[in-house]
N, CA, C and O of each residue as an XYZ file, in Angstrom:
820
protein
N     120.344    158.195     -1.034
C     121.630    157.947     -1.385
C     122.209    159.339     -1.956
O     121.284    159.752     -2.655
N     123.188    160.214     -2.018
C     123.724    160.967     -1.987
C     124.693    160.836     -3.125
O     125.903    160.907     -2.905
N     124.233    160.656     -4.288
C     124.980    159.769     -5.643
C     126.137    160.845     -5.806
O     127.229    160.303     -5.980
N     126.182    162.505     -5.792
C     127.360    163.350     -6.222
C     128.421    163.216     -5.168
O     129.590    163.067     -5.526
N     128.028    163.268     -3.598
C     128.955    162.669     -2.717
C     129.291    161.261     -2.617
O     130.261    161.038     -1.892
N     128.793    160.346     -3.106
C     129.117    158.759     -2.815
C     130.517    159.279     -4.547
O     131.730    159.150     -4.382
N     130.071    159.670     -5.596
C     131.361    159.906     -6.326
C     132.243    160.060     -6.409
O     133.114    159.517     -7.088
N     132.253    161.400     -5.264
C     133.577    161.804     -5.169
C     133.849    160.662     -4.539
O     134.413    159.793     -5.203
N     133.628    160.477     -3.591
C     134.100    159.703     -2.206
C     134.680    158.423     -3.093
O     135.805    158.007     -2.815
N     134.072    157.925     -3.942
C     134.667    156.567     -3.926
C     135.317    157.132     -5.133
O     136.199    156.273     -5.156
N     135.583    157.836     -6.096
C     136.943    158.418     -6.662
C     138.374    158.531     -6.389
O     139.389    158.203     -7.002
N     138.018    159.368     -4.747
C     139.052    159.521     -4.056
C     140.122    158.242     -3.845
O     141.318    158.105     -4.101
N     138.868    157.183     -3.119
C     139.444    155.629     -2.669
C     139.778    155.119     -4.234
O     140.911    154.637     -4.243
N     139.209    155.076     -5.438
C     139.657    154.395     -6.229
C     140.996    155.720     -6.785
O     141.597    155.550     -7.845
N     141.090    156.137     -6.481
C     142.733    156.982     -6.696
C     144.146    156.401     -6.128
O     145.296    156.516     -6.552
N     143.653    155.799     -5.115
C     144.302    155.614     -4.152
C     144.687    153.910     -4.430
O     145.850    153.506     -4.403
N     143.578    153.075     -4.677
C     143.480    151.956     -4.543
C     144.793    151.360     -5.574
O     145.823    150.709     -5.393
N     143.842    152.225     -7.157
C     144.106    151.092     -8.705
C     144.935    152.177     -8.815
O     144.905    153.317     -8.354
N     146.192    151.153    -10.017
C     147.142    151.678    -10.949
C     146.642    152.479    -11.656
O     145.600    152.216    -12.258
N     147.450    154.021    -11.791
C     147.018    154.973    -12.343
C     146.113    154.467    -13.640
O     144.927    154.797    -13.639
N     146.647    153.643    -14.799
C     146.020    153.577    -15.776
C     144.644    152.994    -16.103
O     143.862    153.246    -17.020
N     144.568    151.935    -14.836
C     143.170    151.153    -14.554
C     142.438    152.632    -13.822
O     141.479    153.050    -14.471
N     142.646    153.107    -13.084
C     141.803    154.524    -12.551
C     141.466    155.857    -13.899
O     140.376    156.421    -13.989
N     142.518    156.110    -14.721
C     142.611    156.790    -15.781
C     141.078    156.029    -16.765
O     140.060    156.651    -17.069
N     141.343    154.746    -17.035
C     140.265    154.089    -17.823
C     139.114    153.607    -16.541
O     138.435    152.931    -17.314
N     138.445    153.452    -15.302
C     137.576    153.583    -15.039
C     136.872    154.883    -14.920
O     135.642    154.818    -14.929
N     137.610    156.447    -14.773
C     137.013    157.577    -14.864
C     135.986    157.559    -16.455
O     134.793    157.735    -16.701
N     137.148    157.263    -17.230
C     136.565    156.857    -19.097
C     135.183    156.439    -18.631
O     134.110    157.042    -18.590
N     135.562    155.189    -18.285
C     134.696    154.190    -18.053
C     132.709    155.249    -17.892
O     131.734    155.546    -18.582
N     133.321    155.397    -16.305
C     132.385    156.633    -15.890
C     131.464    157.432    -16.520
O     130.243    157.493    -16.667
N     132.276    157.915    -16.784
C     131.948    159.701    -18.080
C     131.534    159.399    -18.999
O     131.189    160.468    -19.501
N     131.228    158.459    -19.822
C     130.768    157.429    -21.381
C     129.854    156.761    -20.505
O     128.754    156.659    -21.048
N     129.878    156.444    -19.765
C     128.157    155.794    -19.341
C     127.423    157.169    -18.725
O     126.257    157.402    -19.045
N     128.000    157.883    -18.016
C     127.058    159.358    -17.701
C     126.546    159.885    -19.074
O     125.462    160.308    -19.476
N     127.543    159.724    -19.523
C     126.998    160.953    -21.137
C     125.986    160.040    -21.743
O     125.070    160.547    -22.391
N     126.048    158.869    -21.615
C     125.044    158.028    -22.305
C     123.826    158.264    -21.717
O     122.947    158.875    -22.326
N     123.677    157.851    -20.608
C     122.241    157.615    -19.045
C     121.725    159.032    -19.782
O     120.559    158.949    -20.168
N     122.480    160.507    -20.087
C     121.487    161.897    -20.194
C     121.399    161.244    -21.214
O     120.206    161.231    -21.515
N     122.053    160.615    -22.023
C     121.446    161.396    -23.914
C     119.713    160.309    -24.092
O     118.832    160.439    -24.942
N     119.808    159.164    -22.744
C     118.498    158.485    -22.906
C     117.448    159.168    -21.812
O     116.294    158.760    -21.681
N     118.012    160.264    -21.048
C     117.289    160.482    -20.016
C     117.118    159.398    -19.071
O     116.044    159.123    -18.536
N     118.581    158.590    -18.823
C     118.220    158.332    -17.811
C     119.444    158.446    -16.277
O     120.354    159.142    -16.727
N     119.674    158.222    -15.352
C     120.379    158.437    -14.008
C     121.925    158.810    -14.289
O     122.658    157.822    -14.234
N     122.381    159.668    -14.493
C     123.692    159.753    -15.265
C     124.519    159.380    -14.022
O     125.389    158.512    -14.097
N     124.225    160.091    -12.779
C     124.951    158.893    -11.345
C     124.956    158.424    -11.221
O     126.112    158.031    -11.064
N     123.977    157.435    -11.004
C     124.275    155.877    -10.666
C     124.861    155.388    -12.137
O     125.653    154.485    -11.870
N     124.828    155.559    -13.400
C     125.778    155.254    -14.236
C     127.073    155.651    -14.031
O     128.003    154.948    -14.425
N     127.322    157.107    -13.235
C     129.020    157.016    -13.095
C     129.749    156.111    -11.790
O     130.907    155.702    -11.701
N     128.752    155.993    -10.957
C     129.207    155.196    -10.144
C     129.803    153.653    -10.488
O     130.954    153.276    -10.266
N     128.907    153.003    -10.983
C     128.707    151.746    -11.950
C     129.705    152.013    -12.807
O     129.887    151.036    -13.533
N     130.508    152.996    -13.072
C     131.437    152.837    -14.528
C     132.683    153.180    -13.658
O     133.728    152.750    -14.147
N     132.802    153.771    -12.628
C     133.895    154.027    -12.018
C     134.375    152.515    -11.112
O     135.511    152.041    -11.114
N     133.055    151.902    -10.305
C     133.731    150.778     -9.650
C     133.644    149.436    -10.258
O     133.697    148.425     -9.558
N     133.474    149.386    -11.883
C     133.100    148.266    -12.246
C     134.737    147.104    -12.842
O     134.868    145.999    -13.369
N     135.559    148.068    -12.408
C     137.048    147.372    -12.196
C     137.814    147.380    -11.092
O     139.007    147.103    -10.961
N     136.822    147.804    -10.133
C     137.541    147.812     -8.584
C     138.157    146.497     -7.976
O     138.868    146.644     -6.982
N     137.966    145.274     -8.451
C     138.399    143.622     -8.157
C     139.960    143.501     -9.363
O     140.888    142.693     -9.372
N     139.749    144.326     -9.978
C     140.706    143.740    -11.347
C     142.012    144.159    -11.236
O     142.902    143.852    -12.029
N     142.182    145.077     -9.954
C     144.032    145.096     -9.506
C     144.638    143.795     -8.860
O     145.743    143.579     -8.362
N     143.624    143.071     -9.025
C     143.774    141.869     -7.999
C     144.826    141.018     -9.126
O     144.964    141.122    -10.344
N     145.533    140.068     -8.005
C     145.961    138.831     -9.148
C     144.958    137.666     -9.059
O     144.028    137.589     -8.256
N     145.332    136.654    -10.131
C     144.234    136.073    -10.175
C     144.174    135.210     -8.898
O     143.259    134.947     -8.118
N     145.081    134.968     -8.943
C     145.325    133.842     -7.252
C     144.549    134.470     -6.317
O     144.065    133.759     -5.437
N     144.277    135.886     -6.308
C     143.242    136.513     -5.203
C     142.109    137.136     -5.185
O     141.454    137.705     -4.312
N     141.942    136.865     -6.687
C     140.887    137.340     -7.375
C     139.850    135.480     -6.578
O     138.716    135.447     -6.100
N     140.628    134.538     -6.716
C     139.542    133.452     -7.091
C     139.547    133.020     -5.600
O     138.607    132.317     -5.230
N     140.944    133.526     -4.296
C     140.512    133.234     -3.068
C     139.330    133.921     -2.141
O     138.600    133.617     -1.198
N     139.615    135.072     -3.034
C     138.007    136.062     -2.665
C     137.115    135.592     -2.765
O     136.389    135.613     -1.772
N     136.667    134.955     -3.879
C     135.623    134.232     -4.414
C     135.498    133.476     -3.655
O     134.423    133.550     -3.059
N     136.387    132.423     -3.252
C     136.134    131.157     -2.632
C     135.393    131.620     -1.128
O     134.343    131.180     -0.661
N     136.322    132.668     -0.543
C     136.185    132.589      0.895
C     135.072    133.559      0.837
O     134.992    133.940      2.005
N     134.225    134.140      0.200
C     133.039    134.901      0.118
C     131.731    134.038     -0.503
O     130.641    134.440     -0.911
N     132.382    132.479     -0.388
C     131.121    132.118     -1.129
C     130.050    132.246     -2.533
O     128.961    131.779     -2.864
N     131.545    133.592     -3.377
C     130.991    133.534     -4.562
C     131.125    132.566     -5.938
O     132.254    132.304     -6.354
N     129.845    132.009     -6.677
C     130.049    131.148     -7.216
C     130.926    130.816     -8.429
O     131.102    131.526     -9.419
N     131.299    129.945     -8.244
C     132.658    130.015     -9.289
C     132.375    128.558    -10.177
O     132.204    127.417     -9.747
N     132.399    129.126    -11.731
C     131.797    127.960    -12.460
C     133.397    127.381    -12.750
O     134.396    127.941    -12.297
N     133.418    126.266    -13.516
C     134.471    125.788    -13.985
C     135.895    126.496    -14.799
O     137.098    126.615    -14.566
N     135.070    126.809    -15.717
C     136.157    127.536    -16.632
C     136.589    129.124    -15.843
O     137.666    129.709    -15.958
N     135.395    129.562    -15.048
C     136.414    130.573    -14.535
C     137.421    130.428    -13.153
O     137.939    131.465    -12.740
N     137.744    128.905    -12.313
C     138.186    128.618    -12.222
C     139.626    128.704    -13.339
O     140.609    129.432    -13.203
N     139.452    128.085    -14.023
C     140.874    128.177    -14.847
C     140.748    129.063    -15.561
O     141.431    128.688    -16.515
N     140.115    130.610    -15.982
C     140.536    131.634    -15.872
C     139.974    132.695    -14.829
O     138.970    133.315    -15.177
N     140.482    132.940    -13.684
C     139.763    133.684    -12.658
C     139.954    135.069    -12.971
O     139.535    135.959    -12.229
N     140.625    135.307    -14.135
C     140.154    137.348    -14.563
C     138.700    136.856    -15.194
O     138.007    137.784    -14.776
N     138.311    136.493    -15.506
C     136.669    136.114    -15.809
C     135.987    136.505    -14.613
O     134.793    136.651    -14.876
N     136.227    136.725    -13.468
C     135.354    137.222    -11.914
C     135.901    138.251    -11.806
O     135.312    138.784    -10.866
N     136.711    138.962    -12.169
C     136.745    139.961    -11.429
C     135.468    141.144    -11.805
O     135.590    142.249    -11.276
N     134.271    140.899    -12.703
C     132.818    141.360    -12.528
C     132.200    140.605    -11.189
O     131.315    141.102    -10.491
N     132.709    139.548    -10.995
C     131.764    138.941     -9.430
C     132.097    139.748     -8.590
O     131.396    140.654     -8.140
N     133.483    139.418     -8.233
C     133.869    139.981     -7.265
C     133.917    141.561     -7.348
O     133.999    142.290     -6.360
N     133.888    141.752     -7.933
C     133.651    143.836     -8.002
C     132.768    143.764     -7.480
O     132.796    144.109     -6.298
N     131.434    143.253     -8.093
C     130.332    143.607     -8.113
C     130.325    143.315     -5.811
O     130.047    144.210     -5.013
N     130.550    142.477     -5.596
C     130.766    141.838     -4.404
C     131.897    142.983     -3.550
O     131.840    142.715     -2.350
N     132.591    143.804     -3.737
C     133.485    144.707     -3.149
C     132.572    145.944     -3.409
O     132.221    146.575     -2.412
N     132.132    146.378     -4.680
C     131.211    147.813     -4.262
C     130.266    147.614     -2.868
O     130.531    148.318     -1.894
N     129.185    146.661     -2.802
C     128.661    146.379     -1.795
C     129.029    146.390     -0.730
O     128.348    146.870      0.176
N     130.677    145.655     -0.472
C     130.333    145.171      1.302
C     131.608    146.156      1.149
O     131.847    146.469      2.316
N     132.597    146.840      0.283
C     133.677    147.523      0.607
C     132.980    149.175      0.398
O     133.423    150.050      1.143
N     132.209    149.439     -0.330
C     132.190    150.986     -1.305
C     130.796    151.025     -0.804
O     130.368    151.958     -1.483
N     129.777    150.629     -0.053
C     128.552    151.025      0.550
C     127.628    150.979     -0.631
O     126.780    151.860     -0.490
N     127.473    150.363     -1.638
C     127.115    150.122     -3.093
C     125.294    148.873     -2.580
O     125.337    147.687     -2.251
N     124.250    149.585     -2.686
C     123.413    148.480     -2.390
C     121.917    148.525     -3.944
O     120.868    147.891     -4.062
N     122.443    149.360     -4.642
C     121.754    149.594     -5.643
C     121.676    147.872     -6.364
O     122.754    147.296     -6.509
N     120.794    147.374     -6.646
C     121.229    146.217     -7.190
C     121.776    146.537     -9.126
O     122.834    146.312     -9.712
N     120.553    147.092     -9.549
C     121.432    147.436    -10.870
C     122.613    148.281    -10.765
O     123.197    148.383    -11.844
N     123.118    148.883     -9.853
C     124.592    149.276    -10.251
C     125.342    148.007     -9.984
O     126.133    147.546    -10.807
N     124.994    147.235     -8.402
C     125.809    145.510     -9.275
C     125.871    144.951     -9.911
O     126.909    144.415    -10.302
N     123.717    144.657    -10.734
C     124.668    143.848    -11.622
C     125.073    144.317    -12.898
O     125.214    143.506    -13.814
N     125.296    145.648    -13.086
C     125.910    146.448    -14.675
C     127.729    145.888    -13.809
O     128.502    145.196    -14.471
N     127.957    146.167    -12.905
C     129.588    145.847    -12.426
C     129.703    144.200    -12.855
O     130.770    143.913    -13.397
N     129.127    143.541    -12.749
C     128.996    142.298    -12.461
C     128.714    141.657    -13.563
O     128.863    140.438    -13.644
N     128.180    142.546    -14.748
C     128.196    141.266    -15.835
C     129.067    142.444    -16.845
O     128.886    142.107    -18.015
N     129.875    143.605    -16.774
C     129.933    144.057    -18.193
C     131.065    143.175    -18.509
O     131.196    143.374    -19.717
N     131.677    142.595    -18.276
C     132.336    141.691    -19.246
C     132.398    140.942    -20.442
O     133.183    140.875    -21.387
N     131.423    140.440    -20.147
C     130.539    139.501    -21.368
C     129.209    140.014    -21.994
O     128.713    139.808    -23.102
N     128.854    140.640    -21.084
C     127.402    141.188    -20.965
C     126.708    139.915    -20.613
O     127.386    138.983    -20.180
N     125.046    139.754    -20.803
C     124.019    138.603    -20.720
C     122.855    139.413    -21.967
O     122.769    140.524    -22.491
N     121.982    137.909    -22.035
C     120.669    138.577    -22.401
C     120.014    138.905    -21.823
O     119.828    138.428    -20.703
N     119.252    140.023    -22.385
C     118.176    140.884    -22.159
C     118.614    142.017    -20.910
O     118.003    142.428    -19.923
N     119.618    142.224    -21.323
C     120.254    143.575    -19.957
C     119.722    144.711    -20.369
O     119.566    145.387    -21.387
N     119.405    144.688    -18.795
C     118.418    146.505    -18.421
C     119.423    147.836    -18.911
O     120.534    147.914    -19.435
N     118.955    148.287    -18.696
C     120.056    149.610    -19.977
C     120.999    150.047    -18.749
O     122.103    150.505    -19.041
N     120.700    149.956    -17.627
C     122.324    150.407    -16.754
C     123.668    149.078    -17.405
O     124.828    149.275    -17.766
N     122.917    147.868    -17.335
C     124.079    146.856    -17.654
C     124.299    146.970    -19.249
O     125.121    146.336    -19.912
N     123.678    147.610    -19.556
C     124.167    147.727    -21.081
C     124.884    149.125    -21.176
O     125.884    149.334    -21.862
N     124.511    149.660    -20.724
C     125.057    151.251    -20.548
C     127.055    150.638    -20.193
O     127.959    150.843    -21.003
N     127.207    150.065    -19.107
C     128.523    150.031    -18.671
C     129.239    149.121    -19.588
O     130.416    149.331    -19.878
N     128.437    147.908    -20.152
C     129.145    146.456    -21.141
C     129.749    147.873    -21.900
O     130.876    148.311    -21.669
N     128.916    148.411    -22.714
C     129.462    148.840    -23.839
C     130.110    150.569    -23.245
O     130.499    151.424    -24.040
N     130.097    150.681    -22.341
C     131.208    152.100    -21.712
C     132.740    151.207    -21.603
O     133.784    151.832    -21.786
N     132.773    149.882    -21.328
C     134.092    149.746    -21.096
C     134.643    149.569    -22.276
O     135.719    150.153    -22.397
N     134.185    148.799    -23.451
C     134.343    148.955    -24.478
C     134.968    149.847    -25.651
O     135.858    149.725    -26.493
N     133.799    151.043    -25.165
C     133.800    152.730    -26.473
C     134.874    153.230    -25.559
O     135.995    153.382    -26.044
N     134.594    153.608    -23.822
C     135.591    154.995    -23.513
C     136.388    155.184    -23.855
O     137.134    154.323    -24.320
N     136.724    156.754    -23.791
C     137.991    157.539    -25.234
C     139.526    156.880    -25.371
O     140.351    156.716    -26.270
N     139.425    156.636    -24.110
C     140.997    155.887    -23.694
C     141.032    154.613    -24.634
O     142.235    154.477    -24.860
N     140.603    153.975    -25.059
C     140.253    152.616    -25.448
C     140.769    152.742    -27.030
O     140.509    153.491    -27.971
N     141.638    151.605    -26.805
C     142.406    151.676    -28.427
C     142.313    149.625    -29.013
O     143.175    148.850    -28.599
N     141.292    149.192    -29.845
C     141.507    148.174    -30.331
C     142.277    148.053    -31.582
O     141.493    148.090    -32.531
N     143.180    147.957    -31.860
C     144.085    147.729    -33.153
C     142.413    146.931    -34.198
O     141.990    147.607    -35.136
N     142.188    146.503    -34.093
C     141.224    145.147    -35.100
C     140.125    145.825    -34.976
O     139.179    145.438    -35.662
N     139.928    146.987    -34.104
C     138.608    147.919    -34.840
C     138.514    149.059    -34.792
O     138.459    149.786    -33.801
N     138.469    149.475    -36.587
C     138.674    150.568    -37.472
C     137.709    151.643    -37.349
O     137.844    152.798    -37.753
N     136.140    150.832    -36.394
C     135.337    151.653    -36.440
C     134.508    152.010    -35.063
O     133.343    151.791    -34.732
N     135.937    152.842    -34.212
C     135.618    153.108    -32.598
C     134.592    153.831    -32.906
O     133.481    153.500    -32.491
N     134.774    155.011    -33.730
C     134.440    156.896    -33.642
C     133.001    156.321    -33.555
O     132.257    156.650    -32.632
N     132.624    155.465    -34.519
C     131.562    155.276    -35.182
C     130.617    154.925    -34.308
O     129.564    155.561    -34.343
N     130.813    153.585    -33.104
C     130.631    152.827    -32.395
C     130.002    153.661    -30.995
O     129.138    153.434    -30.148
N     130.827    154.579    -31.250
C     130.611    156.278    -29.917
C     129.621    156.375    -30.308
O     128.787    155.716    -29.687
N     129.153    157.102    -31.366
C     128.229    157.794    -31.997
C     126.595    157.058    -32.051
O     125.517    157.650    -32.003
N     126.835    155.691    -32.159
C     126.022    154.920    -32.659
C     125.674    154.398    -30.828
O     124.709    153.641    -30.732
N     126.048    154.589    -30.122
C     125.751    154.471    -28.767
C     124.755    155.354    -28.302
O     123.779    154.876    -27.724
N     124.824    156.208    -28.417
C     123.667    157.716    -28.457
C     122.375    157.472    -28.868
O     121.386    157.976    -28.336
N     122.358    156.765    -29.736
C     121.082    156.819    -30.751
C     121.042    155.195    -30.931
O     119.947    155.179    -31.493
N     121.325    154.146    -30.890
C     120.841    152.589    -30.622
C     121.733    151.925    -29.424
O     122.906    151.700    -29.722
N     121.443    151.692    -28.518
C     121.640    151.034    -27.356
C     121.717    149.696    -28.234
O     122.857    149.469    -28.641
N     120.965    148.976    -28.526
C     120.877    147.331    -28.604
C     121.687    146.749    -30.287
O     122.200    145.698    -30.671
N     121.430    148.063    -30.879
C     122.061    147.517    -31.844
C     124.079    147.724    -31.628
O     124.897    146.834    -31.861
N     124.263    148.555    -31.340
C     125.316    149.059    -30.472
C     126.301    147.651    -29.727
O     127.506    147.400    -29.756
N     125.159    146.975    -29.113
C     125.740    145.969    -27.984
C     125.747    145.073    -28.949
O     126.857    144.551    -29.049
N     124.765    144.571    -29.899
C     125.228    143.561    -30.406
C     126.898    143.979    -31.958
O     127.784    143.262    -32.422
N     126.657    144.868    -32.099
C     128.127    144.800    -33.187
C     129.441    144.539    -32.001
O     130.427    143.805    -32.068
N     128.940    145.539    -30.850
C     130.562    144.944    -29.766
C     130.325    143.593    -29.184
O     131.202    143.019    -28.540
N     128.911    142.975    -29.447
C     129.402    141.461    -28.815
C     129.536    140.533    -30.545
O     129.097    139.412    -30.802
N     129.926    141.029    -31.029
C     129.766    140.079    -32.678
C     131.634    140.593    -32.585
O     132.461    139.681    -32.602
N     131.944    141.529    -32.527
C     133.495    142.372    -32.760
C     134.214    141.200    -31.366
O     134.945    140.254    -31.661
N     133.959    141.410    -30.434
C     134.717    140.529    -29.271
C     134.299    139.116    -29.188
O     134.840    138.235    -28.521
N     133.056    138.995    -30.108
C     133.087    137.276    -30.198
C     134.204    136.948    -30.995
O     135.150    136.386    -30.445
N     134.271    137.302    -32.652
C     135.521    137.315    -33.362
C     136.299    138.002    -33.060
O     136.602    138.679    -34.043
N     136.958    138.313    -32.076
C     138.048    139.011    -32.067
C     138.893    137.233    -30.571
O     140.093    137.008    -30.411
N     137.611    136.373    -29.799
C     138.387    135.435    -29.179
C     138.472    134.236    -30.273
O     139.293    133.321    -30.336
N     137.359    134.529    -31.120
C     137.888    133.075    -32.244
C     138.940    133.370    -32.910
O     139.774    132.502    -33.165
N     139.045    134.331    -33.208
C     140.069    134.416    -34.356
C     141.835    134.861    -33.494
O     142.706    135.678    -33.794
N     141.690    133.740    -32.247
C     143.105    133.719    -31.671
C     143.150    134.940    -30.770
O     144.140    135.627    -30.518
N     142.326    135.041    -30.476
C     142.283    136.080    -28.881
C     142.460    135.623    -27.397
O     142.763    136.160    -26.331
N     142.097    134.262    -27.880
C     142.322    132.658    -26.401
C     143.656    132.837    -26.617
O     144.145    133.342    -27.628
N     144.343    132.354    -25.509
C     145.573    131.234    -24.948
C     145.279    129.889    -25.589
O     144.205    129.290    -25.525
N     146.444    129.475    -26.251
C     146.029    127.814    -26.596
C     145.750    126.619    -25.265
O     146.596    126.335    -24.417
N     144.636    126.154    -25.333
C     144.415    125.284    -25.029
C     143.056    125.698    -23.610
O     142.580    125.135    -22.624
N     142.908    127.092    -24.383
C     142.177    127.786    -23.397
C     140.488    128.252    -23.549
O     140.195    129.145    -24.343
N     139.506    127.620    -22.783
C     138.000    127.349    -24.270
C     137.687    129.065    -23.939
O     138.060    129.773    -23.004
N     136.969    129.316    -24.957
C     136.248    130.725    -24.640
C     134.789    130.910    -23.939
O     133.910    130.164    -24.369
N     134.540    131.556    -23.209
C     133.515    131.605    -22.459
C     132.542    132.512    -22.788
O     132.662    133.737    -22.758
N     131.123    131.585    -23.250
C     130.348    131.389    -24.190
C     128.932    132.573    -23.434
O     127.737    132.443    -23.702
N     129.489    133.593    -22.541
C     128.617    134.260    -22.237
C     129.166    135.360    -23.514
O     129.313    136.459    -22.978
N     129.332    135.399    -24.222
C     129.906    136.314    -24.588
C     129.158    135.922    -26.093
O     128.722    136.841    -26.785
N     129.044    134.525    -26.537
C     128.191    134.513    -27.493
C     126.891    134.217    -27.253
O     126.043    134.271    -28.143
N     126.634    133.884    -26.046
C     124.549    134.059    -25.477
C     124.531    135.947    -25.841
O     123.705    136.603    -26.476
N     125.347    136.225    -25.385
C     124.799    137.874    -25.411
C     124.643    138.615    -27.520
O     123.994    139.545    -28.001
N     125.402    137.800    -28.013
C     125.732    137.803    -29.010
C     124.528    137.363    -30.239
O     124.098    137.887    -31.266
N     124.282    136.113    -29.487
C     122.746    135.792    -30.039
C     121.426    136.445    -29.770
O     120.480    136.571    -30.547
N     121.542    136.865    -28.437
C     120.278    137.467    -28.176
C     119.923    138.694    -28.420
O     118.777    139.141    -28.380
N     121.401    139.544    -28.810
C     120.791    140.542    -29.697
C     120.745    140.765    -30.990
O     120.534    141.880    -31.468
N     120.952    139.651    -31.702
C     121.010    139.355    -33.517
C     119.588    139.331    -33.476
O     118.805    140.059    -34.086
N     119.273    138.108    -32.427
C     117.967    137.812    -32.850
C     116.310    139.331    -32.462
O     115.254    139.642    -33.013
N     117.160    139.804    -31.144
C     116.117    140.830    -30.915
C     115.971    141.857    -32.242
O     114.981    142.350    -32.782
N     117.210    141.938    -32.481
C     117.535    142.622    -33.604
C     116.386    142.622    -34.631
O     115.555    143.521    -34.764
N     116.487    141.145    -35.538
C     115.938    140.611    -36.458
C     114.650    140.560    -35.884
O     113.691    140.632    -36.652
N     114.465    140.454    -34.720
C     112.286    140.800    -34.726
C     112.075    142.113    -34.976
O     111.247    142.416    -35.835
N     112.788    143.115    -34.270
C     112.296    144.161    -34.196
C     112.237    145.064    -35.938
O     111.624    146.074    -36.286
N     113.213    144.094    -36.734
C     113.127    144.849    -38.249
C     114.472    145.374    -39.149
O     114.576    145.593    -40.355
N     115.716    145.508    -37.746
C     116.772    146.095    -37.233
C     117.754    145.278    -38.845
O     117.891    144.068    -39.025
N     118.276    146.393    -39.765
C     119.133    145.331    -40.788
C     120.448    145.321    -39.908
O     120.654    146.284    -39.169
N     121.351    144.263    -39.958
C     122.755    143.974    -39.450
C     123.497    143.540    -40.520
O     124.681    143.239    -40.369
């Protein structure tokens, strides 16, 4: 695949179909992910593509997201049925494959798992998970150390994943979820895995 041509093609499509704010965010994720990939000697064009497409299904209504998942036999958990916004990663991966011609499994997985992460992520999965949280347009009122985390992403990917997962879980536990809505435990599983990984390698956290 000519990745540079595909990036141009998808960027033009994204600009037409995404709301402006979502498009700007997607561009930001793509460039941040590509920069991190270059820093680690990885394929920056794959990272750019995954970043551009990570939210390609998020502009749909929750009703439409759930309907498309059902229509295309995408597995839906009970929690996802109650909170269809959690499905935009799974549906985004489906759109990336069937509407944008992306066949690379690592790119598709990075799109699918960018919301909550997962244990034992590959480089590209970690890259998009972090870029979604850290791209320069992001502002987290409860996170005063974003610039420090952005710098850390270029030095220690696993440690940065741990801090982002920790911040995400803390936010959700401290009232980030609507009343009566359960938290998706995928973020907790991500946090626990990377906490254990860092302990095993002797990293102070």
